[in-house]
N, C-alpha and C positions, 0 to 999 in steps of 0.2 A: 742956520745952517743952507749953504746955497744950493738950487736947484739942480738935481740931476742933469737938467737940460741944458744947463749951463756949461758942463765938464761931461757930457754922457759916456765919451770914453774910459775916463777914471770911473763912473760910476759902475759902468760894465764890469771893469776890472775887480772893483770893490765887490760884486755882486758874484764875482765867478769862483769857482771851487778850486780851477787849477787854471796853469798858463797857458792851456790851449786856448783861452778867450784872445791872447794876442794873433793866433793864426787865424781864428774867426773873423778879428776885425781886418787884419792886414791884408788877408786872402781874399776877402768878400766884400769888404765896405770900404768907403773912403776916409780915413780919419779926419779930414778936415768938412766932414758932414755936420750940418746942426740943425736940430729939430725946428721946425718952422712955426711951432706953437707950443703952450704950457701945459698940455697934456701929459699923460704918459705917452712912452715910443716906440714900444716892443711888441710887437703882434705875433701871433703863432696862426696856424690854420688847424682847426680841431679835426680836419679830414688827415691832416698829415703827423697826427700828435703819435708817437709810439705809444704802445700799449699802456706802460706805467704812467703816462701822463695824460693819458685820456679823460680822466675825468678830474676837470680843473674845479680845484675848490672856489667858491665864490669870493673869498679874500684873497685870490690870486687875480683877481679882475680888477681893471682900473675902476676908480671911484668917480675918476673926473669928466668921465664918459661912459654912460649906461648904453647898455647893447641895443638898447630902440633907438638910439642915435647914431649907429654906426652907419658910415657910407663908404666900407670898404669895397675894393672891387672884387667881391666875394660875399657869398652870405654866409661863410663858415668861419670868418676871422673873427679872432678873440684879441680884445686889446687888454696886456698884463698889466699888474701893477708895479711900479718901477721899483719897489723893494720886496718884490716876489720871484726875481727872475733867475735864482742859481740853478735849479735843476731844469728849467727850459735852455739854459746856457749850456750847460754841460753835457746834454744829449745832442744838442745841435748839430750837424752836420755841416751846415753853412749857412749864409744868410745873404741877405740882399734889401735893397730899400725899396719902399712903394709909397704909393699917392692914394690920398683918398679922394671922394668925390668934390671935396670941399677945399685940395690943393694942399691938405696937409702930407707931411711926410713923416715916414714910420720905417722902424727899422723890422722885418720879417725873420723870424728863425725857421730855417726848414730842416727839417728831418729825411727827406728821402733824396739822393744823391741822383743826378738827371745830368742831361747834356748842359743845360745853364750852369750848373754846379761846376762842371768840368772845365766848360770855359771859363769862368772866373778863376778858377784854381789855377790855369796855364797861364791867363793873363789878368792878374790882379786889377781892378778897375782902380785903386787907389794911384796905379803907377802907370795905367792906360796910355797917357798922354806924355810919359817919358819915354824921349827915345836913348837906349844905353848907348853911352859912349863904347861900349867894350862889343856891340855885335860886329861881326865879322864875316867877311865872304868865306864860305864853306864849300869846295868841291862837291860838285855832285858824286854821291857814293858812288863806290865801284858795283857792277853788277855781280851778283852772287855766283860762285862759282858752282856748276853742275855737282849735286852730291855724288852720281853715280861716276864722276870722273875722279873722285878723289883716291887717292892711297887710303888703304884701310886705318894705318896709324893718322892719316889726316883726317880721318873720320872724327877720329876720336876729340879734335878741338870742337868740332860740331857738336857732339854728343855733351861735351863739358858746358858748352856755352848754352846748351839747351837747360840743362840741370841748373845753372847759374841763372838765366832768367826765370825759371820757377821755382827759385829759392829752396829747392830741396835735394835731399841728398847729398851733401856738400863732400861726403868720404868719396863717393862713388865720382865726382865729379873730380876731385882732385886724383883719382886715377888714371882717368881720362886725360886731364891736363897733364900728368907725367909722361904719357904715351905720344900727347899730341908737340909736348916740347922736343923730344926725343927726334921726332919729325923734322921739326923745324930745323934743329940744330944741324940735321944730317943733309939738309935742303936749303942753306943759307944762300942767297942771290947777293950777288955784290954790281950795287950800282955804278954805271957807266957812265952815266949822265945823256945818252944818247937815243933811246927811243922810250918812249911811253908804254910800252907794253913791260919792259924792264921795270919803270918805276910801278905800275900797279901790279906787279908781282911782288914787288918789295912792299908794297902800302898793304897788300893781302896777307904777306908774312908778317908784318909789325902788328896786325891786327889779331893775329894768331899768337902772338908773343904777349900782347893785353890780354886778351881771354886767358891765359896762362897765368899771367903776374894778377887776376882779379881772381882766380880760384884758387891762387894760394894764399892770397891775402884773406878770402872768405875764410879758409882753413887755418888762419893764425899762422901760416908760414911766412912771416913776414921777410926774413933774409933771403929765402928763395924770390919771392916777388921781386925784391929790390934786385936781385942777379937777373932777374928775367924782363925788367922793365928797361933796364940799361941800355938793353936794345934799340929802343926808341925814344924814349921820354927826356933825353938830353939832346935831340936832333931835330932843329927847328922848321927844319926841311919837311918833315913828316906831319909837324902839328896840324896843319890846317885839315889834313886828310885824316887824322887820327883823334882830331879833337872831340865829336860825339863819343869814343870810347875812353879816352883819359879821363873824361869828365864825369863818368862813374867810376872810375878808380880811383879819383880824389875822393870822391865822397865815401866810398867804401874806407878809404883810411882815415876819413874822420870820423865815420862810425866806429872804427874800432880802436880811435883814439890813438892813431900812430904819430903823436905831435912831433917828436924829433925828425923823423924822417921826411915829414910834410915842410917842419922848417927847412931841411936839408933842400928840399924841391923847388920851394919858394925863395931860396937862399939865391938863386940863378935870375937874374934881372931880366932876362929875355922871357923865360918861363913865366915869372911872376906877372908880367905885363900881357901876355897872352892869356892866362887864368886867372886874371884880375878879380872877378867876384868872387872866386874860391877863395883866393887869398884874404878876401874882406872877411868871408865867414871863417876860414881859417882863424884870422886873429881876432875876432868877436867871440869864438867859443873858446878858444884854447890860451890866447894870450893875453886880452885885454876887452873885458864887456863894455869898457868905455869908449871903444875904438867907435869914431866917427865914420860909419859905412858911407863908400862912395856913390853905391850903385843900388840903393832901396828895392828897386824892382827886381834885378837879379838875385839880390842878398834873400828876397823871403821866398824865390821859387827854391834856390839850395836848399836852406835852411829846413823848408818843409819837406824836402827829397832826403835830407839827412834825418830828419826826426822820424820821417815814416818807416826808414830802412832799419832805423836802431830794433823795429820790433820783429823783423825777419832776418838778421845777422846776427 
């Protein structure tokens, strides 16, 4: 039987209880990493273990390297046995590679989320050196409109968005969104292409429609969402400004498994090109699980957000 060190990736997958291992590896480690030794290669810190794992049995520790021979960068490290990893992988929130004082590299499983974990989540180290061909110039966000200057019905959009962001009371958010849509419909702005002020007003209005569409989709009112999003989603002129708002809408539609409607949106060649990383995720999730991902860096970020959102939508 081959040593786990020869294919540590497959070994961790085999030791894992569920598919979260792929997130752990691709979001926090580099799949081309290789142990530069023949010892066991997964460590934990006693001080960071959750309560249910704190009493580490002796048979869970490496037999290839005794504790008295450790030279890790901390006195509370434990080297786990390569075939006793299941529970430690299951409860790990993130991971990183470390090096001991003899230059040997190991994987450290971590159980407390911190700034380093967040930074790795935002920019997975496996793809840190890969420049995405889909990165686009996005205009500076518009300054927020003074809440006190808003019409009472317009404020409903702010209330709906706040509930959407918090992920709570979606029925109340729906009521606010309906009122907000009435305000938007009654105050439509026609773009004449002459002044930036008018364009800014239009962008704000389109953002309002996007909020409304998202709340409708959140409440499984997909026909209403589609009627609303047609105000902006097919217009390439506003995509650079609305991209930060369209992206979570597409991800919500993925969470809600709106395959037919997403197929329709991505059938527009220009839209597909503008949001190609999301097209990658859509095809991989719903059409062809053997699809060759064009941009793994963006794919991992999006798939993580979609998977996490399933728990709250």
